[in-house]
N, C-alpha and C positions, 0 to 999 in steps of 0.2 A: 285265490290268493297267492298260490305259487306262481302263476303267470305274472301278477302284478310285481311281486318281489324280483322276479327274473328281469322284468322290464326296467325296473329301478337300478338294478345291479348293472345292466347293460349300459345305461345312461352314465352311472358313476364310473364305469370302466372306461368310457369314452372320453370323459372330461379331461383327465390328464394327458391323453394322446392329443386331444385337440389343442391343449395348452402347449405341448411339446412341439407341435407343428408350427407354432408361431415363429416365423423365420427371424433369425438374427439380422441385424442391420450392420453392414460393414462398408468400409470405404478407405479412401487415402486422403491425407491432408498434405497440401504442397504450398510452396511459396508462390503467390499470385503473380509475381514478377518473373521468376526464373523457372517456374514449374518443377523446382527440386522438391523431393519428398522431405517432410519435416518430422523429426523424431521428437518424442517427449511432449508432444502437444496433449493438453488435457481435453478429453472429450466427455461430456457430461449428459446424462439422460436422467431426468429427475434428480434424485439424491445420490446417484452413483456416478463415479467417474473413473475412466481408465486413461492410459497413456498410449500414444501411437508408438509403434515399434521403429526399428532403424529404417524401415522402408516407408514410414509415414502411415502405416495401415492400422486400422482399429476394427474391433468388433464390439457391438453393444446389443443390448436386448431389443427384441422387436416391440412393436406397439405404436401408440399414436402420439407419444411425447416428442417434442422437437429435440434435435441434437444440438448441443451447445458446444462451442470450440473456442480454446484460447491458447495463445503462446506469447510470452513476453517478446516484444519487438514487433507485434502484429496487432491489428484490430481483431476484436472479438467477432464471432460470427454465430449465428443461429440458423439452422437448417430445418425447415418443416418436415414432419414425418413422411409425407408423401414423396419428398424429394431425396430422402436420406438413404435409400438402399443402393448399394453397389455404385457409389459415386465418388467423384473427386471434389473436395472441398478446397477452395483456394483462399488463402489468408493474405491480406494486404499488409505489407511492411509499414510499421509505424514506430517512430522514436518520439516519445512525448517531449516537447520543449515547453515548459509551463511557467506561468506567473502564480504567485500566491495572494489569496485574499482572505482576510480574517472574518470572524463573525460579524464585525462591523462593516468591513469592506464590501462584502458581497451584497449588503443591503443599502449602501450609500452610492447613488448614481455619480457623485462627484469623484468616487474612487473606482467604481465598477466600469463606468463608461470609458474613462481614459485607459484603463487596463486592457479592455477589449479592443480599443483602438490600437494600442501598442502591438497586441497579439496579431491583429490583421495586418498592420503595416510591416511588422518585423517577421512575418511568416512563421509565427509560432503556432502551436496546435493544441495546446492544453491548458487546463486551469486546475489548481489546488484550491479547494474551498474548505474552510473550517466548518465541520459539521458538529464537532464537539470541541469547544475552544479551550484555551489555556486556563481560564477561570471556571470551567465546567458548564458554560452556557451552551445549550442546544438551540440554534436559532430558527428552527422550523417547528411547526405543530407536530410534536411527537406523540405517538400513541402509547409510550411507555408510561405507566402510572408513576413510577419512581422519579422520572424527569420532572413532572409537576410537583410532586411532594417535596423534593429538595430545593426547589427554586431554580432549576436549570432552564425553566421556560420563561423566566421574567423578562427577557429581551428577545423578541422575535423579529429578526430582519429578513427572514424568507417566509413570506405568507403561504406559499404552496411549493413544497420541495420538488414534486414531479413536474410542475409547471416550469420551475426554474431549470431543471435538467432538460426538459424538452426544448425549451428556448435556446439554451446553450448548445444542445446537440444539433440544432437546426444550423448553427454556425460551424458544424463539423469539428467540435472540440472534444478532445479525450478529457474526461472529468474524474478527478481524484478527490475522494472524500477524506479529509485529514481528521483524525480522531485522537485527541489527547487522552491517554489511557489511565495512567496511575497518578498523574498530578490532578487532583480534583478536590478542592477545598469543600465544595457543596456536598459531595458524597461522603467525604471523610467526617464532615461535621454532623451529617444526619445519621451516619453509621460509624461512630467512634471504634466499635468493635472490629472494623475492617481497616482502621487507619494505622499509619507508622506512628510509633510512640517515642517521645523523648525522654530525657531524665525525669524520674518521678512519675512516669506514666502519663504525662500531659501529652496533648496532641502535638506532634512535631511539626515545625514549619520551616520552609526553605528560606533562601535569601530574599525572595519576593514576598514573604509572609504567607505563603500558600501551603496547604496541607496536602498529604499524599495518602493513597491507599497502598496497603501492604500487598505486594504482588503475590505472596504466599496464600493469600486469602482467596481461595477458589470461588467462594460464594459471591465475591465482588466482581468476578470476571464477567458475569452474565450481562451486566449493565453496559459496558462499552461494546461488547459483541452485539447486544441487541440493537444498539445504535448503528453499528455497521451493517446489520441486516436491513434496517430501514433505509440506509443510503443505497445499498445494493438493490432493494426492491424498487427504489425510485429511479434506477437507471445509471447510476455511477459505474464507470468502467473499473475503478480500482478503490480499494479501501486501504488507507495508509494510517497505520497505528504510530503515533508519536508519543514521547515520554513512556515508551514501552521498556521500562528499565526500573532499577532501584535509584534512590537519590544518591547523587555523587557527593556524599558527606558521611561523617562518622558520628557515633554516639547515639544512634537510633535503636529502638527495640522493635523486633518483629515477632510474629506468632511462631516462627521456626528459627532454628540456628541459622545465621547468615554465613554461608560458606561459598566458595566459588562454585562448587558443584551443585549446591541447592539453589543458588541464584540463577544459574544457567538453566536448571531444570524448570524453575518457575516460569521464566521468560519464554523458553521454548514451548513449555506446556500450554501457556496462554495462546501462543501462535497456532499450535496444533488444534486447539479446541476452536479457535476462530475459523481456522481453515475447514474443520469438519462441518461447522454450521453454515458456512458460506458456500459449500458445494453447489447447492441447487441454483445459485445466482450466477454462476459462471463469471465471478468477479476476481480480478487479480488481488493477491494478497501482499501488501507491502508494509515495511516498517523503517523507521528512522533509527539511525545509530550516531553515536558520537564519531567524530572524524578519527580520533586516536584508536578507535576500535579496529580500524584497517591495519594498524601497526602493532598493537599490544597483543601478545600471545595469550595473556589471560582474559578475564572477563571485564577488565577495567574497573572492577570493583562494583559494577552495576548490572551484572547478569548478561552482558552482551559479548559473547565470544563469536567471532565471525564465522568459524567453521560450523557451529551449531545452528546459527541463524540461517546460513545459506542452504541448510538441509530441509527448511521448512518453508521460508518465504519465497514468493515468486520474485519480488523486487526488494532489494536492500538499498536504502538512500543515506549513505553517510553524509553527515554535515561537514562538508569540506570548505568551511569558511576560513580563509587564512587568518583572520583575526582570532579564531578559536584554537589555533595551534600555538599556544603560549610558549612551548618549548621547541617549536620548530619541528623539522624532521631531518634525518641524517643529510648533512651537507647544505642545509638551508635553515639558518637560525633567524632570519627575519622574514617570516612567512608572507607578510603584505607586500614585500618587494619581489616575490616570486610566486604569484598566484598560479601560474601555469604549472610550475613544478609541483606545488602542493596538491593540486587536483590530479594531475597525471600520475605522479609517483604513488599517491595514496590509492587510486583505482588500480594501478598495476599490482600493487602489493596485495589488495583484496583478491584480485583475479588469480594471483599466483597461489594463494593459500587455499582457494576454493575451486581449483581448476576442474575437479571432477564432481562438482555439485551443480545442481540446476539453477540456482538463484542468478539473477542478473542485477546490475548496478545502475542506479540513476542518482546522481549526487545532487544534494542541495548546494547552490553556489551563492556567493556573497554579493548582494546588491544593495548594501548599506555601508555607511561610513565606518572606518575602522575605529575600534574602541580600546585597542590594546597596545598599539605600536606607533602611537603618534598622531592618530586621527586622519590617516590617509583617506581621501575620497575615492570610492570605487565607482568609476564612471565607466565610459565606452571602452577604454583600453583595458582596464582590469577585468570587465565582464567578458570581453571578447577573448582574452587569454584563458579564462576559466571554461568558456564553452569549447574553444578549441581544444583545450586539454581533454575535455570530456569526449569530444569526437575521436581524438587521436587515440584514446584508451579504449574505444570501442564500447563506450557506456550505452545503456538503453535510454538515451536522452539525458535531459537535465532539468532542474528547476531553480528559479531564481527566488530568493528570500529577501524580502524587504518588509519589516514588521509594520511600517507605516503604509504599506500598499501603494506607494508612489513609484510609478515607472515612467520612463520617457523614451521615445524613439531615438533621442540624442545619445542615449547610453546603450540601447539595446538595438543593434544593427540587424538587417535581414540575414537570416540563415542561409548558408550555401545549400545547394540541392542535397536532398537526403540520400545517403548511400544505402544500399540493400541491407536490411537487418540481417539477413541470413549470412551475409559475408562476414559478420563479427562473431559468429558462433564458433 
């Protein structure tokens, strides 16, 4: 018996030692064009992530799981375990230049096919797709029981999400999953305990007649984040949360006292939770903001304060539509006559305020007719001025917004050769 116990003890003693001998994997991440080391790269193994140091170096646990690598301004990479020890990983520079398609546009050949043609002819490289739209619809077969229960699956324009992603990836496109977050009539109606309330406790509705989820209600966060996980698992490069804010109106009732501090905490708290859950997928975390968030030092009354957002998100996408700047900006009171200045100066203001934070900026640009300053058509000249402003400001690419999903090569000219992403850091 003593000899048996001794043998067992010997085995148990050896197990930790064997585990300890499992070598760490280490390496260096560099710009694939310049071979310069890249600092601040996210290196993920399983559900754990680290950042590269100032020399682009990293250490991660040993094992058989692949190493996943990402940095805004570059394509994501995945390195097999057998190739991951003591190596240099090269990232390819990429500045996404995207068109946008709605829940309906992605499933309508008469909208999708022309958009893809414009992307090819104009040398664009990215597509933003509604995965959870403005009216709460989820257009692909979701495995989330709640999506079916509340009616979010009543219109399916994407029969197979993974197949769609695979087909678009074959065209070498960077794919962004847009998820409308807190504006959701379907969810608010099904779960009124999570909804924003109006006078007398009734369901509050915005100018479009749509209800919203109270961002303070953490129980409601799981649903949009779960949609993000499905998009990430299907192969999207980036998850972009839109309407990730409080309504821009007054007279509503929330489950907590609405102050600037509490609103900012709710919005950044949601982003941090999304970031935590999305770690295993090596997907970029993005969010949309009001254009005036670039300029306002407070939270614009909606929980979006640029310094706080830039500490969490990988990419911030301010909506820099000139038509949306109803009060103009300093020195430019008629925004639609100065689209270059609106975009360039707004991005420069954001960068100035967050110079020591890791987030990058990729603006939404106007590709629709003005609605606020006389109905100016935004065609080739106006779009070109906005895209040039984005380049000149060193942004992480840009995205064109047209809610009708109608794009033309007459308005979107071929982009000039892409500059090195690392040069703008």
